[in-house]
C-alpha positions in Angstrom: 10.4 -51.8 24.0 9.3 -48.3 22.9 9.3 -45.5 25.4 6.9 -42.6 24.7 8.6 -39.3 25.3 6.6 -36.3 26.5 6.9 -33.4 24.0 7.2 -29.9 25.4 4.4 -27.8 23.9 6.5 -24.7 24.1 9.3 -26.4 22.1 6.8 -27.6 19.5 5.4 -24.1 19.1 8.9 -22.6 18.7 9.8 -25.3 16.1 6.6 -24.6 14.1 7.3 -20.9 14.3 10.9 -21.4 13.1 9.7 -23.6 10.2 7.3 -21.0 9.0 9.9 -18.2 9.1 12.6 -20.3 7.5 10.2 -21.4 4.7 9.2 -17.8 4.0 12.8 -16.7 3.9 13.8 -19.5 1.6 10.9 -18.7 -0.7 11.3 -14.9 -0.9 15.1 -14.2 -0.5 15.8 -15.0 -4.2 13.1 -12.5 -5.3 14.3 -9.6 -3.0 17.0 -7.2 -4.3 19.3 -4.8 -2.6 19.2 -1.6 -4.5 22.0 0.9 -5.0 20.4 4.1 -6.4 22.5 6.9 -7.9 21.2 10.5 -7.9 22.6 14.0 -7.8 22.7 13.7 -4.0 25.0 10.7 -4.2 24.3 7.1 -3.6 21.3 5.7 -1.7 20.2 2.2 -0.8 17.0 0.3 -0.4 15.2 -3.0 -1.2 12.9 -4.1 -3.9 10.8 -7.2 -4.8 10.5 -8.8 -8.2 6.9 -9.7 -8.9 6.7 -10.7 -12.6 8.6 -13.2 -14.7 9.7 -10.5 -17.1 11.5 -8.4 -14.5 9.1 -5.8 -13.1 10.1 -4.9 -9.6 8.3 -3.1 -6.8 9.8 -0.7 -4.3 9.1 2.4 -2.3 8.9 5.7 -4.3 11.2 7.5 -1.8 13.9 4.9 -2.4 14.3 5.9 -6.1 13.3 9.6 -5.8 15.7 11.7 -7.9 17.4 8.6 -9.4 19.6 9.3 -12.4 18.5 8.3 -15.9 20.5 5.1 -15.7 18.6 4.1 -12.5 21.0 2.0 -10.4 22.0 -1.5 -9.6 20.0 -4.4 -8.2 21.9 -7.2 -6.5 20.3 -10.5 -5.4 21.3 -13.0 -2.8 22.8 -15.4 -5.3 25.3 -12.7 -6.4 23.5 -11.7 -9.5 23.8 -8.0 -10.3 21.8 -6.1 -13.0 21.0 -2.5 -13.8 17.4 -1.3 -13.4 15.3 1.4 -14.9 12.6 3.4 -13.1 9.4 2.7 -15.0 7.3 5.0 -12.9 6.8 6.2 -9.3 3.9 7.5 -7.4 5.0 9.5 -4.3 1.4 9.8 -3.1 1.3 6.0 -2.6 5.0 5.7 -1.9 5.3 3.0 -4.6 7.5 2.7 -7.6 7.8 0.1 -10.4 11.3 -0.7 -11.8 12.4 -3.1 -14.4 15.7 -5.0 -14.2 17.6 -5.3 -17.5 18.4 -9.0 -17.1 15.1 -10.8 -16.3 15.0 -14.4 -15.1 14.8 -13.7 -11.3 12.0 -15.8 -9.8 9.1 -13.6 -8.9 7.4 -13.4 -5.6 3.7 -14.1 -5.2 1.6 -11.1 -4.2 -1.1 -11.5 -1.6 -4.0 -9.4 -0.3 -3.4 -7.3 2.8 -7.2 -6.9 3.2 -7.2 -10.5 4.6 -4.7 -9.7 7.4 -5.7 -9.9 11.0 -4.1 -8.3 14.1 -1.7 -10.7 15.8 -1.0 -12.6 12.5 2.6 -13.6 11.9 4.5 -11.6 9.2 8.0 -11.8 8.0 10.1 -8.8 6.6 12.7 -9.5 4.0 15.1 -6.8 2.9 18.5 -5.2 3.2 18.6 -3.0 6.3 21.8 -1.0 6.9 23.4 -2.6 3.8 23.1 -6.1 5.3 21.7 -8.0 2.2 19.3 -10.8 2.6 18.1 -10.0 6.1 15.0 -11.6 7.6 13.0 -10.5 10.7 9.7 -11.7 11.9 6.9 -10.4 14.1 3.2 -9.9 14.1 0.7 -7.4 12.7 0.5 -4.9 15.5 -2.3 -2.8 14.0 -4.2 -2.3 10.8 -5.9 0.8 9.4 -3.1 3.2 10.2 -2.6 6.2 8.0 0.8 7.4 6.7 1.0 11.1 5.5 2.9 11.6 2.3 3.5 14.6 0.1 4.3 15.3 -3.6 5.0 18.9 -4.3 1.8 20.8 -3.5 -0.3 17.7 -3.1 -0.5 15.6 0.1 -2.6 12.7 1.1 -2.8 9.8 3.6 -2.0 6.3 2.5 -4.8 4.3 4.0 -4.8 1.0 5.8 -1.1 1.0 6.3 0.1 -2.2 8.1 1.9 -1.7 11.5 4.2 -4.5 12.5 6.8 -5.1 15.3 9.0 -7.0 12.8 12.3 -5.2 13.1 12.8 -2.6 10.3 15.8 -0.3 9.8 16.9 2.1 7.1 17.4 0.0 3.9 14.4 -2.1 4.6 12.3 0.4 2.6 11.0 -1.2 -0.6 11.4 -4.7 0.8 8.8 -7.4 1.3 6.4 -7.9 4.2 5.0 -11.4 3.8 2.5 -13.6 5.4 3.1 -17.2 6.6 2.3 -18.5 3.1 5.2 -16.5 1.6 2.8 -14.1 -0.1 3.9 -10.4 -0.2 1.2 -8.4 1.6 3.1 -5.2 2.0 6.0 -3.1 0.9 8.0 -1.8 3.9 8.1 1.9 3.9 8.9 3.5 7.2 10.3 3.1 10.7 7.8 4.8 13.1 9.9 4.2 16.2 11.4 1.4 18.2 9.5 -1.7 17.5 7.1 0.0 15.1 7.4 -0.5 11.3 4.9 0.5 8.6 4.2 -1.1 5.3 2.1 0.0 2.3 -0.5 -2.8 1.8 -0.8 -4.9 -1.3 -4.5 -4.8 -2.1 -6.9 -3.8 -4.9 -6.0 -0.1 -4.8 -2.3 -0.6 -4.9 -2.6 -3.2 -7.6 -4.4 -0.6 -9.7 -1.6 1.9 -9.0 1.0 -0.7 -10.0 -0.8 -1.4 -13.2 -0.9 2.2 -14.2 2.8 2.7 -13.4 3.6 -0.4 -15.5 1.5 0.8 -18.5 2.0 4.6 -18.4 4.7 5.4 -15.9 2.5 7.6 -13.8 -0.7 7.5 -11.8 -3.6 9.6 -13.0 -5.9 10.8 -10.2 -9.4 12.2 -10.4 -10.9 15.3 -8.6 -14.4 15.6 -7.2 -14.1 19.0 -5.3 -15.4 18.3 -1.8 -14.1 18.6 1.7 -15.8 17.6 4.9 -15.7 15.7 8.2 -17.0 12.4 9.5 -20.3 12.6 11.4 -22.5 9.9 13.1 -25.7 9.0 11.3 -29.1 8.9 12.9 -29.6 5.5 14.6 -32.6 4.4 12.4 -30.7 5.3 9.2 -27.5 3.7 10.5 -29.4 0.4 11.2 -31.0 0.5 7.8 -27.8 1.1 5.9 -25.5 -0.9 8.1 -23.1 1.9 8.5 -22.8 4.3 11.4 -21.0 7.3 9.9 -21.1 9.5 6.8 -19.1 12.5 5.4 -20.7 15.9 6.0 -19.7 18.3 3.3 -18.2 21.5 4.6 -17.1 22.7 1.2 -18.1 22.1 -2.4 -15.9 23.9 -4.9 -17.9 26.0 -7.3 -18.0 24.6 -10.8 -16.3 21.4 -9.6 -17.6 18.0 -10.6 -19.3 17.8 -7.2 -20.9 21.3 -7.7 -22.0 20.5 -11.2 -23.6 17.2 -10.0 -25.7 19.2 -7.5 -24.0 18.5 -4.2 -24.3 21.1 -1.5 -22.6 22.2 1.7 -24.4 20.3 4.5 -25.1 17.2 2.5 -23.9 14.0 4.2 -22.3 11.6 1.7 -23.3 8.0 2.4 -22.1 6.1 -0.6 -20.3 6.6 -3.9 -19.7 4.1 -6.7 -21.6 1.5 -4.7 -19.2 1.8 -1.7 -19.9 3.2 1.8 -18.5 6.7 2.4 -17.5 7.4 6.1 -14.7 9.9 5.6 -12.6 11.9 3.1 -10.2 9.0 2.6 -13.1 6.8 1.3 -13.6 9.4 -1.4 -9.9 9.7 -2.2 -9.7 5.9 -2.6 -12.1 6.2 -5.5 -10.2 9.0 -7.2 -7.8 7.0 -9.3 -7.4 7.0 -13.1 -10.4 4.9 -14.1 -12.7 7.4 -12.3 -11.8 10.2 -14.7 -14.7 10.9 -17.0 -16.8 8.1 -15.6 -20.2 8.4 -14.1 -20.0 8.2 -10.3 -23.3 7.5 -8.5 -23.4 9.3 -5.1 -26.0 9.0 -2.4 -26.4 11.8 0.2 -28.6 12.6 3.2 -30.1 16.0 2.7 -32.6 17.4 5.2 -33.6 14.0 6.3 -34.1 12.5 2.8 -31.9 10.3 0.7 -30.9 12.0 -2.6 -29.0 10.4 -5.5 -26.8 12.4 -7.9 -24.3 11.5 -10.6 -20.9 13.2 -10.7 -18.2 12.9 -13.4 -14.8 13.3 -11.8 -12.3 15.4 -13.7 -8.5 14.9 -13.9 -6.5 16.3 -11.0 -4.0 18.7 -12.5 
């Protein structure tokens, strides 16, 4: 005689949660390295993620800032140690590409952070406080955060940073933030406070940055020559365009690409390159290498009329 046992829904949920986290851990741990970085300031530590079969590795730029010519050592959870070289770093995105000298490490699968939702389960894999192969889990606490970064005289905000309550500590920087399908959707970069961690998203913009670092070792950026602030659009226009805000230009640098294109102080930028413009960060997001020397169609609101101009962004020196 078979006796049906009542299952505890809470236990079932915890078991399902555990299975997801353990599966992500088993999938990603072989691809995540503990880095020892040598520089003039001494030794530093961090994490990194292998993402190609031939040994390209992604980490945070600040982890390898000032690294010696011989890079450092990457160690994996199976005990494998290999030296790495810094291929290129972009402090303004806080991303760096390395290459290990002994490829063969299984690569992680990269996902798309643009598909994340608040409350979604995420798993952080890295080497906090020198404790190799550590795994923590939590949820996406918020999206669309901005992280200020600086490189010499230049500063910018990294857009759409992922905020998570998965426990992060020093040493987690450069490690993986993954979704429940074991896809890397972010590179852990900062501890913002107790229970608050931030990760640079993996999306179309960061993939372009990674590609430039792999091919040239640096990221070229374009310059348009405008500054401004977000303003609400008139309701009829907002309904027509399907966007509620635009960028009112408070400054147009004389003889800049924007000035030469015929943009003026007081214009409200609505779109550029076929994308809506609601703030300065939307413009900066377009100003990567491929924009240099290319025709950029811009639509502005000027004295109640829509005006189209074409600018040709110049290299940012």
